[in-house]
LORO-431134 format. One line per 5 residues: number of its first residue (from 1); for each residue x, y, z of N, C-alpha, C. Coordinates in steps of 0.02 Angstrom, whole numbers, always signed. Layout:
# residues N
NUM = X Y Z X Y Z X Y Z | ...;
END
This chain:
# residues 85
1 = -118 -3221 +72 -188 -3214 +90 -231 -3227 +29 | -284 -3266 +37 -329 -3284 -17 -385 -3234 -23 | -402 -3215 -84 -459 -3170 -96 -523 -3209 -87 | -563 -3190 -39 -625 -3225 -25 -686 -3188 -51 | -676 -3134 -88 -733 -3094 -112 -775 -3132 -163;
6 = -746 -3182 -196 -784 -3219 -246 -811 -3285 -217 | -803 -3295 -152 -829 -3355 -119 -899 -3341 -91 | -941 -3391 -96 -1008 -3385 -65 -1018 -3445 -20 | -1033 -3434 +42 -1045 -3489 +89 -1113 -3519 +76 | -1116 -3585 +74 -1179 -3622 +64 -1181 -3680 +113;
11 = -1241 -3701 +130 -1249 -3760 +172 -1240 -3822 +128 | -1192 -3864 +147 -1177 -3925 +109 -1226 -3980 +124 | -1220 -4036 +88 -1267 -4092 +97 -1266 -4123 +167 | -1210 -4117 +202 -1206 -4144 +270 -1223 -4092 +323 | -1246 -4033 +302 -1265 -3980 +347 -1208 -3932 +364;
16 = -1147 -3951 +345 -1089 -3908 +358 -1084 -3852 +306 | -1038 -3806 +318 -1029 -3749 +273 -978 -3767 +219 | -996 -3752 +157 -951 -3759 +100 -946 -3691 +66 | -890 -3679 +33 -877 -3614 +2 -873 -3623 -74 | -918 -3591 -110 -923 -3596 -183 -881 -3540 -214;
21 = -832 -3559 -254 -788 -3511 -287 -817 -3491 -354 | -849 -3434 -357 -882 -3411 -419 -832 -3393 -473 | -768 -3388 -456 -717 -3372 -506 -680 -3435 -530 | -701 -3494 -508 -672 -3557 -530 -728 -3601 -556 | -733 -3608 -621 -790 -3643 -650 -769 -3689 -707;
26 = -809 -3740 -717 -803 -3785 -775 -867 -3775 -815 | -860 -3772 -881 -918 -3761 -924 -964 -3822 -924 | -1028 -3810 -910 -1078 -3862 -912 -1124 -3852 -971 | -1168 -3900 -983 -1214 -3896 -1040 -1269 -3844 -1029 | -1288 -3832 -967 -1341 -3784 -952 -1315 -3724 -914;
31 = -1264 -3733 -874 -1234 -3680 -832 -1168 -3706 -807 | -1126 -3662 -780 -1061 -3685 -756 -1066 -3727 -692 | -1015 -3767 -681 -1005 -3802 -618 -950 -3763 -581 | -965 -3739 -521 -917 -3701 -483 -881 -3747 -434 | -817 -3734 -423 -778 -3774 -375 -800 -3755 -304;
36 = -808 -3806 -262 -827 -3796 -192 -771 -3818 -147 | -761 -3781 -94 -708 -3795 -45 -738 -3802 +25 | -702 -3837 +68 -722 -3844 +137 -700 -3784 +180 | -653 -3745 +154 -626 -3689 +194 -620 -3626 +151 | -620 -3570 +184 -616 -3505 +150 -549 -3492 +116;
41 = -498 -3527 +137 -431 -3519 +108 -420 -3560 +45 | -471 -3597 +24 -467 -3638 -37 -412 -3690 -34 | -401 -3718 +25 -350 -3769 +33 -379 -3840 +32 | -443 -3847 +47 -475 -3913 +50 -533 -3916 +0 | -517 -3938 -60 -568 -3942 -113 -618 -3997 -96;
46 = -682 -3981 -105 -735 -4029 -88 -764 -4061 -151 | -780 -4022 -202 -811 -4048 -263 -840 -3992 -304 | -901 -4002 -331 -932 -3952 -375 -1001 -3933 -351 | -1021 -3872 -371 -1086 -3844 -358 -1117 -3828 -425 | -1177 -3853 -439 -1210 -3841 -504 -1238 -3770 -506;
51 = -1217 -3732 -556 -1241 -3663 -564 -1311 -3659 -593 | -1336 -3714 -620 -1403 -3714 -650 -1457 -3720 -596 | -1453 -3771 -555 -1506 -3781 -504 -1480 -3767 -433 | -1418 -3746 -428 -1387 -3727 -364 -1391 -3782 -312 | -1360 -3839 -329 -1357 -3895 -284 -1286 -3924 -284;
56 = -1270 -3960 -231 -1207 -3996 -227 -1214 -4068 -250 | -1272 -4087 -273 -1286 -4156 -294 -1255 -4169 -362 | -1189 -4174 -363 -1151 -4183 -425 -1106 -4244 -418 | -1085 -4271 -474 -1039 -4328 -475 -988 -4317 -530 | -927 -4339 -517 -872 -4334 -566 -841 -4402 -574;
61 = -828 -4422 -636 -796 -4486 -647 -721 -4478 -662 | -687 -4533 -673 -614 -4532 -682 -592 -4497 -747 | -638 -4487 -793 -622 -4452 -856 -634 -4377 -852 | -658 -4353 -795 -670 -4281 -787 -741 -4259 -804 | -785 -4307 -819 -855 -4289 -831 -887 -4269 -765;
66 = -926 -4216 -766 -964 -4195 -707 -1037 -4193 -728 | -1080 -4220 -684 -1152 -4221 -698 -1190 -4202 -635 | -1240 -4159 -644 -1285 -4142 -590 -1339 -4196 -585 | -1349 -4223 -527 -1399 -4276 -518 -1470 -4249 -515 | -1478 -4183 -510 -1545 -4154 -504 -1572 -4126 -570;
71 = -1529 -4092 -610 -1554 -4059 -670 -1522 -4083 -735 | -1479 -4132 -731 -1446 -4161 -790 -1398 -4113 -825 | -1377 -4060 -793 -1323 -4018 -818 -1261 -4063 -820 | -1220 -4058 -872 -1161 -4101 -875 -1103 -4066 -909 | -1044 -4092 -893 -981 -4069 -924 -950 -4130 -956;
76 = -931 -4122 -1018 -900 -4177 -1055 -832 -4195 -1025 | -806 -4255 -1041 -739 -4274 -1015 -686 -4224 -1036 | -632 -4222 -997 -577 -4177 -1013 -547 -4192 -1081 | -540 -4256 -1097 -516 -4277 -1163 -572 -4315 -1197 | -614 -4278 -1232 -675 -4308 -1260 -668 -4319 -1335;
81 = -695 -4376 -1357 -708 -4386 -1429 -769 -4431 -1434 | -793 -4444 -1493 -855 -4482 -1502 -852 -4552 -1473 | -793 -4580 -1464 -786 -4647 -1436 -807 -4651 -1363 | -811 -4594 -1329 -831 -4594 -1258 -906 -4596 -1248 | -945 -4587 -1299 -1018 -4587 -1293 -1044 -4656 -1280;
END
């Protein structure tokens, strides 16, 4: 059984329900990015929720960078060095 006490239901961009896991986060420049799921059991990962402006308008690239399209909160690549700038 999955602990759902740290999940918060939010209306997703398509109008459906998404579940934001407040205990699963990636460090952002302004606030954390929380992992979002399509289901309460955390079996179907959807993407990220920006903790700064509280939106799902985020994008992730193949290097693991996450950026909020609304407030410019960002997470550096998983394997970052100055050559990635």
